[in-house]
N, C-alpha and C positions, 0 to 999 in steps of 0.2 A: 961076177962082180956084183950083180943085182941081188944075189942071194945074201951077200955080206951086209947089205944095207937094210934088209927086211927086219923089222922089230920082232922080237920074240912075242909069243902069245901072252905071257904073264905081264909084260911091259905094256901091252896094248890095252888091257882092261883095268889096270890099277888106277884109281881116282887120285886126283891131286889133293894132298893134305891141306894146303892153305885154302883151297876153294871150299872144302867141306867145313872147315872152321868158320869161314865167312858166312856160309849158308846157315849153319847152326846159330851163329851169333845174331843173324837177322831174325830167325825164327824166335829165338829167345827174347830178343828186343820187342818183337811184335806181341808176343805172349805177355810179357811184363807190361807193355804199354796198354794192351787191352784190359788186363787186370787193374792197372792203375786208373784207366779211364772209366772202368765199370764201377769202381768203388769210391773214387775221389769226387766229392761234391763241391760245387761252386754256387755262389748266389746268383740268381737271376736278377739283373740290375736294370733299373730304369733311370736314365740320366736326364737331368733337367737343369736349366739355368734359372736363377732367381736373384733375389736381393734381400738384404736384411731389413726388417721393419721392426719398430718398437713393439715389444710384447704387450705392453699396456696401451699402445697407441700414443700419439702425442697428447699431452695433457694441456688443454686450454683452460687457463685460470681466469676467473671473472669474480665480480663482487655482486651480490644479490641486490643491494640497495643503491650502489653507485655513490658518488660524492665528489669532493674536491681533492685533487691530488696534492698531498703535502710533501712527500719525499719519495723519490725513486731510488731504491736500494740495490736492485738487481741490474746486471749488465748481460748483454748477449754473450754466450759462451761460458758464462760463469757456472761452476759446479756448486750446487747448494745441497744442504741436508734437509730432510723432512722437518717442517716447522720453522725453517729460517724465514725471517721477514723479507719480503720482496718489494712491496709498495705500501706506503703508509698514507691513508686517506684522512681527511680532516675529521677529528673526533668531536667537534663542537656540537653538532646537532644530535647525534646519538647519545653523547654524554649528557646533554641537557635533558633529553627524554628520559634517560636512566635516572638522573637526579630528581626530576619531577615525579617519576613513578615511586622512587624511594621516599620522597617527602610525603607523597600521598599515602604511602604505606605506613609511615611513621604516624601520620595524623590519624589514620584509621585504627592503628594499634592503641593509641592513647584514648581515642573515643571508646573503644571496646573496654578498656580498663575502667573508664568513668562509668559507662553504662552497667558494667558488672557490679561496680561498687554501689550504684544507685539501687539496683535490684536487690543486692544483699543487705542493704541498709548500713553500709559502713563507708568510711572515707576512702577515696581512691589513693593508691600508692603508685606514683609514676616513677619510671627509671630516670637516671641522670641523663641530661640532655647531651647528645653527641655533637650538636651543632647549634648555632643561633636559631635556625628555623625551627628545630625541634623544641628549643627552650620557649620560643614564642607560642608554639602549639600547646605546650604543657600549660602555660599561663591561660590560654583560651579555654582549655578543658577544665581547669580549676575554676575559672569564672562561670562556665556553664554549669558545673556541679553546684556551685553556690546558688546560682539562679534557680536551678531545678529544685534544690532543697528548700529554697524560699517559697517556690511555688507549691511544693508539697506541704510545707508548714502552713501556708495560707489556706490551702484546701482543708487541712486538718483543723485549723482554727475556726473556719466557717462552719465546718461540720460539727465541731464541738459546741459552738455557740448555738446552733440550731438544736442540738440535743439537749443542751442546758435549758434553753427556752421551752422546749417540749416538756422536759421534766418539771419545770416550774409550772407550766400550764396544768400538768397532771396534779401537782400539789394543790393548786388553786381549785381545780375542778373537784378534787376529792373533798376539800374543805367545804366547798359550796354544796356538794352532795350531802355531806354529813349534816349541814345546817338545814337543808331542805327536808331531809329524813326526820330530823328532830322536830321541825315545824309540822310535818305531816303527822307524826306520832302524837304531838300535843293536840292537834286538831281532832284526831281520832278519839282521844280521851275526852275532849270537850263534847264531842258528838255523843259519845256513849253516856256521859252524865246528863246531857240535855234530854234524851229520849224519855227517861222515867218521869222527869219533871213535867214534861209536856203531857204525858199520859195522865198524870195525877192532876193536871190543870194548874200546877204551880207556875209554869212558864207558858207564855203564849206559843202557838204553833209557829209563829213567825221566827221565834228564836231558834227553833229546830231547823227551819229552812236556812237560816244564816249559818248555823253550825255545820250543816251538811255542805253548804257552798264553800265554807272555809276549808273543810276537809278535802273537798274535791280540788280546790286550788292548790293546797299544800301537797296533795298526792301528785298532781300534775307537775308541779315544780320539782318534786323529788325525782320523778321519772326523767324530767329534762336534765337535771343535774347528773343523773346516771349516764344518760346519753352523751352529755358533754365530757364526762370522764372517759368514756369509751373513745370519743374522738381524740381526746388528748393522748391516749395511749397509741392510737393510730398515727398521730402526728410524730410521736417519739419514735415509733418503729420506722416510719418513713424517713425521718432525719437520720437515724442510725444506718438504714439501708443506703441512703444517698451518700453518706460519708464513706461507707465501705466501697460503694460503686466508684466514687471519685478516686479513691486510692487505687482500686483495681484498674481503672482506666489509666491512671498515671503510670502504674507498673506495666500495664499492657503496652502503652506507648513506648516506654523504655525498652521492653522486650522486643517489640517490632523493630525499633531502631538498632538494637543489638543484633538481631537476626540479619537485618539488611547490611549492617557493618561487617559482620563476619562473612557474609556471602561475597561482598565486594572485596574483602581482604583476601579471600580464597582466590578470587579472580586475579588480583594483583600479584599474589604470590606465584600463581601459575604463569603469569606473563613476565615476571621479573627475569627469569633466565633468558627469555627472548631479547629483552633490552640489553642484558649483559653480553649476550652473544653478538648482538648487533654492534655494540661498541667494540668488542674484541675483533670483529670482522673488519674494522677499519684498518687493521694491520693485515694485509694480504700475505699469507704464508705459503711456503712450498708444501704441497700435499704429500710429497714423497721425495726420496733422493733422486737427483737428476741434474741435468744441465739445461740452462736457459737457452732456448732455441731462438726466440724472438721476444722483444719487448714492444708492445703496441702503443704504450703510453710514453710520451717523451716530454710533456710540458708540465712542469711543476706549477700548480695553481689552476690548471685546467680541470674541467669537470668531466666525469664519465657517467654515462647513463647506466641504470640498473641492468646487469647481465652483459654489459659490453666486455669483450675479451681484453684482458690486460697483459697477459704473458702467455707464452707457449713453452712447455717444458718437454724434454726428452727423458723418459725414465732411465735410471741407471741401476746397475747391479741386478738386472733382471735376466732371466734366461732368454736367449735370443729367439726370435721368431723369424723364420725365413719363408718368404713367399716365392714358390717356384712355379714355372710354367711347364706343364707336362703335356706332351703331344697327345692328341685325341686317340691315336692308335695305341698308346701305351697306358691309357687310363684304366683299362681292365685289370692291369697288374698292380694297381695302387689301392690300398685300403686304409682305413683308420687304424692307428696303432702300429702301422708298419715301421720297421726299423729303417734308419737312414743314416748316411754319412754326409756331413756338410763340410765343404772346403771353401774357405774365404778366398776370393780371387786375389785380394791384395797381399796375401801371404802365401808363399810357395808351400804347397802341401807336402812336397818332398822333404822340406826342412821342418815345418811347423806341424805337419800332420793334419788331421781332420777332427771334427767334433761329432759325437754320437747324438742321435736324436730320434724322434718318431713323428709320424704323421698325426696331426691333431685336427685337421679340417680339410674338407674337399669341397670345391665349388659344385653346386647342383647342376650347373649347365656349362657348356663350353663358352669360352670368350673368344671373339674374333679380333685378331690384330688388324686394325684399320689400315696400317701401313703395308703389311705383307699379305693380308688376307688369310693368314693361317689360323686354324682353330686350335685352342689349347684349353686345358683346365688349370685352375689355380689351386695349388696344393700348399698348405701351410705345415711347416715342420718346426717343432719346438726342440731346441737343443738341450742337452743335459747340463751344459755349463754356459757361462755368460762371457767367456773370454778365452783367448788362446795364449798360452805361456811360451815365452822364448826359452832358450837353453839355460839362462840364468834364473828362470822362474818369475820374470817380470810379466805382468799382464799386458798384452797388446790390445790397443784400443780397437773396438769394433763398433761402428756407428751405423745408424739407419742409412740406407741407400747403398751400402757396400754390396758389390756383386758376390754371388755365391754359386758354387757348383754342387748340386745335390744328387747323391746316388741313393735311390730308393731300393732297398734290398728286399727282393721277393723270395719266392720259394727256392729251395736248393735243388739243383739238377746235377746229374753226373756229367763228367766230360764226354763220356760215350754217347749220352743222350744228345748233347750239343752236336757231336760229330754226325750222328745219324739223322739229325733234323732235316737236312736237305733231301736225304733219301726218302724220309717219311713224307715230305711235301711232294716229292716227285711221284711217289706211289699214289697219293691222293689225287693228283692232277693228271696222271697218265691216262692215255686213251680217252681223253675228253676233247670234244671239238669246241 
């Protein structure tokens, strides 16, 4: 009976077919898994928590000169465009300064026209008056021109009178010289006639002495008349030189005034834009698109000091900047330009996805959290977009202070390398006390 229940030899060594298939399936799976793990790469990721901060930081708007608040146009939470008026300060003082500078500039330009006409020897041509003040200044310059021309005419008349008098003196001196020369020549003839008569005894010697004396006197007077004529010529030359010098001095004074006026005009033209800009700054405008975060001025009619903050703006339509806290142990895997994925905590990343970005700044030293005592580094990530879109394409608002999860994407590693990492660490630490 026992022989009947003994299995045959062939039945004892035949393997079960299902078991073989199962073993081969496991081996194939392991082989495929190892191949997949050896070639499939995943990003080494450093995770960090952070918050959204304005890319351009909060814009504090102030006024350089200060002044009296006339109108408050902006409200907290209001969206404004670049250049939109926010606060209007009283324009009375800067407007008066600008008007005064313009009036002074107009007066200088009219003065320059008058002086140029004086130097050129022509009547000045003034432009039409743009306002009553300019009309009054034109009348003043015309009066000054007439007075200056009268002064020049007076100088010319005085010089001409002196020249005429000197010329008359020359005529008189020349006539006197001619008379003295004639008298000298006559006395010479008388002397020449007297000498033979005295030698022959016809005339006494006393007559010869008288004739010689008369000739000497006439010759001396003729010489004196010649000297007087020379002095008259000198007086004429001096009068002419004086007249020319007076005219040159008059022209030089006009030239000096013209040079000074042009220099002052250049200074005023250079400062005119500053006065205009100062008046324009009485309207405080938004420097960029954004939202009013705070308004520090609330009293119309109140005064603000130069440089006092007036408003605070949050820039809009700017790529987001996320400041994340990276643990000190992970900072070695972070570098500038590193790719990152940013998820806004307020919006489910499974629905709205994430934003791409890159690391733009690393803090040079670790920062210690006073509450927890943990050390971390501040890393700033700039996103490639400024908003998240919902399924209908509408922009979802992202504001400063919103929480964010940042995944910093490092070097790629194979899945097999991740699996073998514990073994690698075990090998490095094995047999160490």
